[in-house]
Each structure stands twice: as C-alpha cells, then as structure tokens.
N, C-alpha and C positions, 0 to 999 in steps of 0.2 A: 436645679442642677442644669448646666448649659447643655446644649445639645452636641457640642463638640467632644471628640474622644477624650478620654482621661488618661494621662500617662502615669502609670504605676510602676515604681521602681521596686526593686528587691526588698528593700527594707519596709515598703508599705503593703507588699503583696507576696505571700509565700503560698505557692500551689500546693494543694494537698492531693494525694491519691483519691480516686473515686471511692465513694462509700459503698457502692454496689457489691463489690466483691467481698466484703467483710461483713457478713451479717451478724447481728447481735442476738446472742441468745441468752437464756437466763443464767447460765454459768458463767458469763462474762467472757466469753471465748473472744467476741468480737473486739473488747477493749484490750485484751492481751495481744491479739493479732495486730491491732493499730499500733499498740506500744512497740511490738516488734518491727513493724514496718518503718516506724519513725527511727527506731535504732539503727536499722539497715540504712536508712536514708543518711543518717548522720555519719556512719562509718563509710559508706560508699562515696560521701561527698567529699573525701579527702584526695589530694594529688590533684591531678590535672581535670578530673571531672567535676563540673559545675553545674548549678541548676540552669535549665534553659532561660529562666527567668532573670538570670544575672544580665542579660541585655535587656534593654527597655522594650516593653510591649505596649502596643496600642490597644486598648480594650474598649469595646463600644458601651457607651452608657445603656444600652438596652440589655447587654450581657450582664454588666455589674451594676446593678441599680442602686449605687451609692457606694463609694469607696469606704465610707465610714461603718459599713455594717458587711464585712467580708465573710461573716460566719454563714450568711444566708447564701447557699450556691444556687445558681440557677437550674432549671429543669433539665436533665439530660435530653439532648437532641441530636440529630444530625446536622453538621455544620459544613457549609460548601466551602471547600478548597479550591476549586477550580469552577469558574463560570465561563459560560458561552454567549457572547454577544455583548455589545454595547450600544449606546445611542447612535455612535457613528458608524459601527461596523457589526453587522449582525452575526458575523463568524469570528469574531475576536476571542482568542484564547488568553484568559486573565486568572492569574494565580494570586490567591488570598493568603499571603504569608501569615498575617496576624491570626487568622483562624487556625491555622496548622499550628503556630506557636502556642495558642491557648491550650490546645489538646494535649501536645507533647509535654507542656510544662507540669501536666498532672502526673507524668511518669517520674518516679524517684530517680535521681541521678545514678548512672551506673547500671541500671536494670536493662536488659537486653529486650528488644521489641519485636513483635510478630506482627506483620500486616496482611490481613486477609481481604481480598477484594473480589468482586463478582462483576464479570463482563459478560456481554452477549447481546443478542438482538433486543430491540425495545419490546415492551409488553409480553415478557416471557417469565416474569416472576421473580426478578432478581431482589427487588425491595421487599417483597413478600418473604423470601427465604432469608434475608438478612434480619427481618424482624423476628423470626423464629430464633436465629442465632442469638439475638439479645435475651430472649426468653431462656434459652438453655443456659447462656452464661450467668444469668441472674441466679439460676437455680444450682449450678454445678461447677462455676468457675473456681471458687476458693471455698474450701470448708475445713476449717481447723479446730482441733480441740484445745483445751485449756493448756496442754503441755506443748502446743504449737507443733503437733504432728499431724500429718495429712490423714483425714478421714477416708476410707476406701469408697470410691464412687458406687453407690448402690443403685442409683437411678430410681429409688422410691423412697418415701419417707414413712413415718409411722402410721399415716392413714392409708399405706398401701398403694398409693396412686403414683403413677409415673409423672415426671415433670411436666409433660404436655398435657396429661389429663387434668392438672391443676390450673391450666390456662382455660378461662371460660371464653374469653374473647380477645382477638388480636386487634388491638387498637390500631386504626388506620394512620393516626397522626401522632398522638401523645405517647411517648415512650417507644416508638417505632421509627423505622425509616418509612417516610412517606410512601404509602402504596394505595392502589385503588384498582378496581376492575374496570374492564372496558377496553377500547381500541386506541385511544390517544395516549401520546406518551406522557410519563409523569415525572421522571427524573431527568434533569439537565445538568451537564458538567459532572463534577465529582464531588462526593459528600463523604465525610469521615464522621463517625460517631463521637460525641464530645467526651465521653468517659471511657478511659482504657479499663480493661479487665485484667486481673492479674491471675496467672495460672501457675501454681506449684508443679515443679519437675522433680524426677526422681533423684537428682543429684543435689536437691536441697534448694536450688537456686529457683527464682520465679522470673516469668516472662510476661511482659504486658502484652495484651492483645488488642490490636486496632481493627476496627471493621470499616470497609471502604465501599461505597456503592457508586456505580459509574452510570453515566449516560447510555441509553440503549443505542446499539448501532442501528444504521438503516433506517431512520426514523422519518424519512422523506424531507427533512429540513435541514440536517447537518451534512456537510461536504464529506467526501470520502476522506480527504487529507486531515480534516478536523477530527473524524472519527478515527483515524489512525493515530493521531496525537494523543486523543483520550487513551486508546487502548494501550499505546506505547508508554505513556506515564504510569499508568496502572501497573503494567509489567515491570517498570523500573523500580516502583516503590513497594511492591508486594513480595511477600516471601512465600505465600500460598495464593494462587490465583485460580479462581473458579470460573471456567468458560461455561456459560450457561446456553445450551442448545436445545432445540425443540425436536422431540420424538425420536431422533437418531443423529449419529455423526455422519454428515454428508461431506462429500468432496470439497463442496464450497466452504464449509466450516473449516476445513483443513487449510485451504488456500488462504481464507481470510487470516487465520491464525498466523500462517507463516508469513503474510504480508505485512501485517500489523506488528508482529514481534519483531520484525526486521526494523521498523521504525525505532522501537526500543533499543535493540541492538546497536543500531547506528548512533543514538544518542549516548549509550553507555560508552561506545568506543571513542566517540568525539570527547566526551569527559574525561576518559583515560588519557587521550593525548594530550589534552590541555593540561591536565594534572601533571603529566610527565614533563611537560614544558614549563611547567611553573606558572602557568597563565591564571589558574583558578586560585583565588585567594579569598579568605573571609574579610567582609568588611569590619568585623570586630575582633579584637583579641579574645582568646580564652579557648575553651575545648574545641569548638567547631573549627577554628583554623588550624589548631594543632592536629586533630584527627585527620583532616584532609591532607595535610602535608605528610603524616605518618602513613596513612594507607597508599597515598600515591607513590611512596617510595618503594612499595612492595612490588616484586616481581609477579607478573600474572601469567599463568599457564595459558597460552593461546588456544589450546584444545579444551579447556574447561568452559563448560557451558555458563554464559552470563547470568542466567536466571535460575531460579530454584525449582519451584513446582507449578506445574499447570494441571489442573484436573478438569476433564470434561464432565460436566453434570448434565445429563440427558433427562429432560422434563418430559412428562406424559408418555413415557415408555410403555409399549402395549404387547411385548413380545417376550415376556417371561415364560420359560417352558414349564417351571414347577407350577403346580396348582395349589400347593399348600402355602397359603399366604403367612404362614408362621416360619416357614423355611427361608430366612434372610440370608443364612450362610450360602445356601444353593443359589439364590439370586445373586449373591456376591461373586461366586464362581462364575456365573453366566456374564457378569459385567467384565470380568477379566478376560474371558475368551473373546468377547465381542471387540474390545480394545485391541487385542492381539491381531484379530483379523483385520481391523481397520488400518492399523499401523504397519501391517505386514509389507514386506518389500515388493514392489511392482516393477514389472519389465518395462513399461513405458516410462521415458525419461523425465516427464513433467510430473507424473506421479511420484516417483521415486525421488525427485529433487524437493518436492513439497514436504514429504515425511522426513527427509534428511535435515531440511531447514528446522523443522520443529524439534527434532531430537537433538540438534546442535544447540539450540537455543535455551533448552531446559534440561536441568539435571534429572528431573523425575516427570513422567507424564502418566496420568492415571485416569480412571473413569468410574462414575457412580450413576447410577440410575433410579429415578423416582417415577412412580406411576402418577396418573392424572388425580388432581385433589378433590375432583368432584365438580359437576357442572354448576352448582350453586355459588361456588367460589369466584367463578369468572364473570358473573353478572355484575352489571354497574351498581346494583342496590346492595350487593354484598357488604357488610359492615365488620366481618371479623368474627362472627360466631363460630367457634372451633367445633361444635357439635356437628355442624354440616360438611365438614372435611372428611374424606374417605379414610377408612381405619388403616388400610395397607399403606396409604400415603404417609400417615403419621408414624406407622412403624418404621417405614423406610427413612423417614426424617430423623427419628430417634437414632437409628444406626448411623445415618449420616453425621449428625451432630458429634455423636461419640468419636467417629473417625477423624473429623476435622480437628476437634479440640482434645485429641488424645495426646497426653503429656509426654509419652514416649516418642511420639513421631513429629510433633509440633516443633518446628525449628524457628529461631529467630531470623530477622532479616540479616543477610550477609552479603558483603561487597568485597570481591577479591579474597573470598575465604575468611574475612573477619566479621564477626557478629557485631552488629550495631546497637548503640544505646540510642535513647531518644534524641539526645542532642546531635549524635552522628547522623542519624536518620533524617533529622530536620536539614542538616547542612547538605546532604545528597538530594532531598526532594526539592530544596530550594534551587539547587544547581540544575536539576533535569528540568524543573518547571519553567525556569527562566530561559532554558536553552529552547524548549518548544514555543515559548511565549515570544522570544524575540528573533530567533533565528528560524524559526519553522519554515519560513518561506524559502530557506536554502535547501531543504530537504527535497528529494526528488518528488516529482508529482505522483501521487497515488491515483493511478487510474482504475475506473471501475472495470469489472471483468467485461461488461458489455463493450465499453470503449475499446479496451485492448483487443477484444475478438473482432470487433467491427473494423478496427484499423488493420489489422492482420488480413481479414477476408478482402478488404478493399485493395489492399497492396498485392495481394495474389490476383485479384482480378485485373488490376492494371498490367500486371506482368503477363497474364494468360491473354488478355485481348492484344496487347502490342505484339506478342509472338505469333499470334494468329495472323494479323496483317503483315507482319515481316515474312512469314513463311510464304504467304500468297503472292506478294510483291516480288520477292526473290526468284520465283519461277518465271516471272515476266520481264523484270528489269534489274535483277540483282547482279553481283559481281561475276557470277557464272553463266549468266544469260548471254546469247550471241545476237539475237535478232534485234532490229531496231523497230520501235513502234512510233508512229506519229503521236505528236503530244495529245490530240484529242482522244485518241485510242488509249493511251496511257492514263489519261485522266478517268476514263469509263473503268479501267481496271482498278484505279485508286478508289473511286467511290465505291465499287463492289467490295473490295477488300475491307475498306473502313466500315462498311455496313456489317459484314460478318464480324469484325472485331468488337464493334459496339454491341451486337447481339450477345457474344460471348461474355462481355463485361456485365450487361444487364442480367444475364442468367446467372451470374455468380455474386455479384454485389447487390444483394437484397437483403442485407441484415445490418442493422444499426441505424445511426443518424442520417436522415435524408439529405441534410446539408454536407456531411462528410462524403456521402455516396456521390452527391453532384460534384463536390470539388475533385474527387477522384477521377470522374468522368471527364472532366474538363482537362485534367492532366493527360488522360488518355488522348483526347483530341489533339491537344497542342503537341504531343509526341508524334502522333500520326502525321500532322502537317509537315513536322521537321524531316521526318523519315521520307515523306513523299518528295520533298526538294531533293534529297540525296538520290533517290531512285530516278527523278527526272534528269538529273545531272549525269548519272551514269548512262541512262538512255540516249540523251544527246550526244555523248561521246561515241556512240555506235552509229551516228547518222552517216550513211555513205557518202553524202555530199559534203561533209564536214572537212575542211581544209582544201577543197578544191580551188580556191581563189589563189592558193599558192602556186598552183600549176596553170590554171586557166588564164590568168593575165599574162604570163610570159609567151604561152602558147598562142594567144590571140594576137599579141605584138608581132610574134614571128609570121603568123599566117597573113596578117595584113601587110607586112613588110614584102612577103614573097608575092602576093597578089599586085601589089603597086609596082614591084620591080618588074614583073612580067608584063604590066600594062605599059610601063615606060620603055621596055625594050621593043614592044610591039608598036608603039605609036610614034616613038621618038626617031629621027634621022640618026644616022651614025656619025654625021659631022658635028652633031650638037654636044659640046662639052657639058654642058648643064644637065641634060638627060643622062650622059654617061656617069656623072658624078652622083646624081640621085640613084641610078641603079646601083652603082658600087656600095653607096650607103646603105640602101635598103638590104643588100645581100649580106653585108657585114652585121646588120641588125639581126636577121633571122639565124645567121650562122652563130652568132653569140649567143643568142637564145638556145639554140640547139646544144652548144657545147655546155652551156650552163645546165641544161636539163640532163645531159650525159653526166656531168660531174655530181649533180645532185643524185642522179640515179645510183651511181657507183658507190656513194657514200651512205644511201639509205635504201639498200636493196630491199629491207624488210618492209620499210613504209611504202616502197613502191608496189611490192606485192599486195599489200593491204589496200592500196590505192586502186589497184586493178579489180580486186575483189569488191571494193566500193563501187567502182564504174558498173561492174556487173550487177550489183545489187540495186543501183540506181536506175539502171535501164529496166530491170525487172519491176522496180517500184513504179517508174513511170508508166510502163506497159500496163501493170495491174490497175494504175488510176485511170488509164485510157479506157480500158476494158469495162471497168465498173462505171465510168460515166456514160459510155455507149449504152450499156444495159439500162441505165436510169432513163435514157433518152427514149429507148425503145419501149 
C-alpha cells in the first residue's frame, strides 16, 4: 500500500461507536446494547442530521492499516488535534482537522457531546489524572441489562473490589494519555482520546464523553501568547474544564485564568460577530453549515456567561482539618468553604476585577482537592504500580471521578444555550481553531506579569524622577522665579538637580528587564535636557541687560551729538556758516532722540519701570562681579 493518505468515502467507511462502553457479558447484554445503539443511530440519522463522515475524510494509512479490512480497529490512543511548532516556526499553532474528524465520526449522529479538558501548569499530573479517568470510564461508563435498563452504579463488582482496586498498573503509554514522572514537560499541544465513551442519563438519552489533555503552561519553551491560545481554545471547546493547580489556589492562578479565559471570550465574541454578519460559512453543504446558520440566528443574552464550568483541582493539598481519612464528605465541605473564601469579594480594585472576570466568563465555578499520591509516584523510574499510590489519594480520586462523571450533573457542550452534537461541535472547533491559527497575531499581546509590573514600575520611576528635577529647577529658574542667574550658575543647578533625579529613578527602577530599565533611563535624560532648555530660556528672559540695545544706541547717538555740538560751538567762529549748520544739525539729532525716548517712555511706562529695575540689578551685578574678582586677586 502506498504511503499517501487513502481517501475513504461514506460508502467505503462507516464509523462505529467505541466498543469500550459496551462490555459483553454472558447474558448477551452487550449485543443487545449494540443493537439498540445501531437502532438509535438509524433513527437519529433522519432529517438534517448526517454522519460526520458524509464529508470526505483523510485517514492516515498508519491509522487504518488497509481499507480492505476495516473490521480491525486501531488501538485506542490519544490523538493530537493541535500541535505546536513547525520546521520553519517553532511557535506555530497548527490545527489537525483530520484527527478531530476521525474521533467525532465515532459518535452516532444526533448524540450530544460532553468535552472534559484538563489545563494547568506543566508537570502537575494532568495526563496522570486523565489516565485514571479512562480507567473509571472503562469500568463505569455504561452498564446495561438485557432489558436495556440502567444498572445502578455500585462502584464494586462481585469480587467486592472497587474499580480502582482492580487496576494493578497504570500503563504510561498504551491505553493511557502519555505520562511520566520527572521535571521535563511531556505533553505538547492538545490531545483528544480517540474513543468517545457513552454515558446514559436519567432522561433516557445518552451523551458522548470526550477527554482532552493540554500542554502544560509556563514550560520555559512556549510563549505566553501561545499558552493563552491553547488555554483559550480548550476553554472554547470544553463543557467541563478542570484547572489543575498545585497545593493551593493562589492569586496568580486567578489572574492567569482571568487573562487566558479572556482570550477564549474574545474568540467567542469574534465568531459571534462574524456569524451575525454572515461571514462564517461551511465549505461543505450539510448539517454543519445548517446548524451554523441556525445557531447564529439566535439572540444571545449579553449577560450570560459564554462558558459552562470551570473547576479548580488542587493537587497535593495538605490542610484538611479532619483526621478521619474516610470522612470524604467532611473534606468536601472544607473544599467548598475554601473556594468561597478564595472568591469572596475584595476591596482592592484589581483583586475585585479578577474575580468578576472569572465569574462573568463561567456559569459555574467549583473546587476539589486531592492529597499527594505518594513520593514513589513522582520519581522518574515510576512505571505505574498502583500499590505504591497513597490510599487517601485513591479514595479522593474515586469520589472525584464519581462527581465529574455524574449523569445528573454532567452537561453536554452548549453554545448560546444549544446542546451540540458531534457534527455541530466539529464545526465550532474548526472555526475557533482556525481563528487562533490564522488571526492569532491580531489578538492583544499577552504580557507576562513580570513585563507588566516592570513596565508600570519604570513608568512610575520616570514620572517621579522628572518631577524631582522640575521641582528643584522651578525654585531657581521656574515661571515664578524672579532672580536672574548667570548661565554657568544655572548649569550647575541643572547638573545637581539632574543628579538627584537620576538617583530617584535608580532607587525605584530596579525591577524587571535591564534593557527596559536602561531605555526608561534614557527617556528621563532626554526629558531633562529638554526641560533644561526651557528653564534656560526663562532665565535669559530675566537678564537685566536684555533689551538694553534698544535704548543704548539712541542715547549714545544723542550723547555724541551733544558733545560734538558743544565742541563745534566752542571752537568755531560765529561767522562760519558751516560750523553753525553742523551745530544746528547735531542739536536736532539729540533733540529728536530725546523726544523719541519721551514718546517710547509714555507708551511703555511698565517697560521703562522694568528697565530701571534692570539697570539697578545690572549695577548690583557688576558691583558683585567686581568685588568677587577683587577678593580672588587678594
């Protein structure tokens, strides 16, 4: 067979539900249940609902090892629906539609789908938890009698053992989400289990359960923006999202949830806007395009939370008050009290806004706590031996699995109040994933808290240092100052004020990137030099000798004319017409200057008064300079 993908159409390939939820017993219950499922598929396939496989799917030859023998199903495993990084771009966000199609094709047409995803920091046991979810679902997901009635969940079998007691080893690879101990990250991108599980509900309907594992956040290799995209997409596709946190719910956990859920909300609202404008259309005719148009036509309550359920799963909790390890009910009461305390309204605006963001994004916020599984589990050589796991951890795990997969509370994925089938879910996931993949760069840059804090701290340091410089220089040469200072004296004031301003900046801007701090410091220096030019200009305007040329030149002309006339009258004879004409001309000149100064003085009395003050100040300035020079000489 060639290495190229094999295109299998509906007539060649009919996807079947997973065999795992329908165990075969001696009474033939499995066969009855299978026939019932087939009947349901046939009935629900009428109308607008069609199989996801009605559109052509590309199936890898590794997954279907010969189209001529489709009865042999591949081993169930986790399939990657989102990968991170390509040969050309280490941070590329890539959606694998064919993998998602191959999984959702196994859900009978018309069945509603519940998506349970786990998110959180890397190396906190997300894949380990999901592998236990698989064991629980294999034991408890669907148990039907010959009459097709639900058997009550007893949590034990005829051997008297609980479901988890029958698990001797939790395989790290086969039959599990890939997990391992240690410090290095293990999961990248987003992975969905290849087999859906089917859970009967009280109303007689069944819901398909899909499990999703996500790449751990803050793994030192993935950007914050890409982490937000993974978290946002997980939030969008999930009906039940588990936020895995270590030891306690800290404020940074709440801030991260608020930030990353905002990415999901933005994508949700962008898709709503596009749908309302008729932009989003399916490439293929059929159910997917019909439901998109139908759902987009519904009116959305703007106050309704866009997402369904978020649950904080606190790992390695050490602070249960009860000492009775069998009192799980008492421990659950402590969990609720702890969550109420964490989410209680705070007076500080930033803390209040974080909590409001979370409660406005999710319809339900809950909490569960689990103790440490035992130190043997966290070692690199641990291979899954369940006998080494702490008994209290297993008891809490049992209770947690019962709560997560409780048929009374487990809800299908909804969008705008509508419960989604597999085909509808596929349409939305494709739309959301392509949005993050293609236009993710248009989303606001997700800053780390360190960057945000450093930027704010640097900005405050810039403001503080400039204010310090301005205050000092205002007292010397500001708008309200009166005294004139020689340029060299003003330069000394400037140098001292700048020194104090930079000390104030350095004392405050000591957090975050050195490069960012240096850039902020250069900004301060540039601003101080510009401000100094302003202060120098204001000081020059107070120079007592400023503008004297306007008066000195006419007065000098008048004085010279008067002296020359006096000399001419003294030396020339009375009979010389030339001397007489010269004397008259000189008298006219200084008289014209005199009347000019009188006219100027009458129209600019205030300026004349200032001029006299300047003359006085100039005389004092010259006298001070003379006395200082005399002291230097002595």
